[in-house]
C-alpha positions as CSV (number, residue, x, y, z in Angstrom):
1,M,-2.8,6.9,-15.8
2,Y,-5.9,9.1,-15.7
3,I,-8.2,6.0,-15.1
4,R,-5.9,4.8,-12.3
5,S,-6.3,8.2,-10.5
6,H,-10.1,7.9,-10.7
7,I,-9.9,4.4,-9.2
8,Q,-7.8,5.7,-6.3
9,S,-10.2,8.5,-5.7
10,T,-13.2,6.2,-5.8
11,C,-11.5,3.8,-3.3
12,H,-10.9,6.7,-0.9
13,T,-14.4,8.1,-1.3
14,D,-16.1,4.8,-0.8
15,T,-14.4,4.2,2.5
16,T,-14.8,7.6,4.0
17,C,-18.3,8.8,2.8
18,D,-20.3,6.2,4.8
19,T,-18.7,7.2,8.2
20,Y,-17.6,10.8,7.7
21,F,-18.9,13.9,5.9
22,T,-16.8,14.0,2.7
23,C,-16.7,16.9,0.2
24,F,-15.5,16.6,-3.3
25,P,-14.0,19.1,-5.8
26,V,-17.3,20.4,-7.2
27,G,-18.8,23.8,-7.0
28,L,-17.4,27.3,-7.2
29,W,-15.9,27.3,-3.7
30,W,-13.5,24.4,-4.4
31,H,-10.3,25.1,-6.2
32,P,-8.5,22.1,-7.8
33,T,-5.2,22.9,-6.2
34,R,-6.7,22.3,-2.7
35,G,-6.7,18.5,-2.8
36,D,-9.0,15.7,-3.8
37,S,-11.4,15.5,-0.8
38,L,-12.2,17.2,2.5
39,V,-13.3,14.9,5.3
40,D,-15.4,16.3,8.1
41,G,-14.7,19.8,7.0
42,K,-11.2,19.6,8.4
43,H,-8.9,16.9,6.9
44,L,-7.8,17.5,3.4
45,F,-6.6,14.5,1.3
46,E,-4.7,14.4,-1.9
47,I,-4.8,11.0,-3.5
48,G,-2.2,9.6,-5.8
49,G,0.5,7.1,-6.5
50,E,3.9,6.4,-5.0
51,K,5.5,9.5,-6.4
52,K,2.9,11.9,-5.2
53,T,4.3,14.8,-3.2
54,F,2.9,17.5,-0.9
55,A,3.5,20.2,-3.5
56,Q,-0.2,20.6,-4.2
57,I,-1.3,20.9,-0.5
58,K,1.9,22.0,1.2
59,D,0.4,25.2,2.8
60,M,-2.9,23.6,3.8
61,P,-3.4,22.7,7.5
62,D,-4.5,19.1,8.4
63,S,-3.5,17.8,4.9
64,Y,-2.6,14.3,4.1
65,L,-1.6,12.1,1.2
66,A,-3.5,8.9,0.6
67,I,-0.9,6.9,-1.4
68,D,-1.5,3.9,-3.6
69,G,1.3,1.4,-4.0
70,I,2.9,1.7,-0.6
71,E,2.6,-0.7,2.3
72,V,3.8,1.4,5.2
73,G,3.1,5.1,5.7
74,R,5.3,7.8,7.2
75,G,4.3,11.1,8.6
76,C,1.2,12.4,6.7
77,R,1.6,9.8,3.9
78,I,-1.0,7.2,4.5
79,P,-1.3,4.0,2.5
80,L,-4.5,4.0,0.5
81,W,-5.3,0.4,1.5
82,L,-5.6,1.4,5.2
83,F,-8.8,3.3,4.4
84,G,-10.4,0.0,3.6
85,F,-10.6,-0.7,7.4
86,L,-13.0,2.2,7.7
87,Y,-15.5,0.5,5.5
């Protein structure tokens, strides 16, 4: 499962970093409970599988879930495959 999460994160990163400024969880200012990536300094994304919840980012403004394994999104749950259209 650990490898799958890296693949999901890589997919999201590859599609957003060419067009948008994307930050990753490195450095002292980033805390691992704040999501997987920050796009344009505003939009926080947590990336995961179908069972991923907002528990990790529930209190963060402009936060979204990029979910692998779903075809249709709802609310702030965005199918991971849709990010492919940004590439």
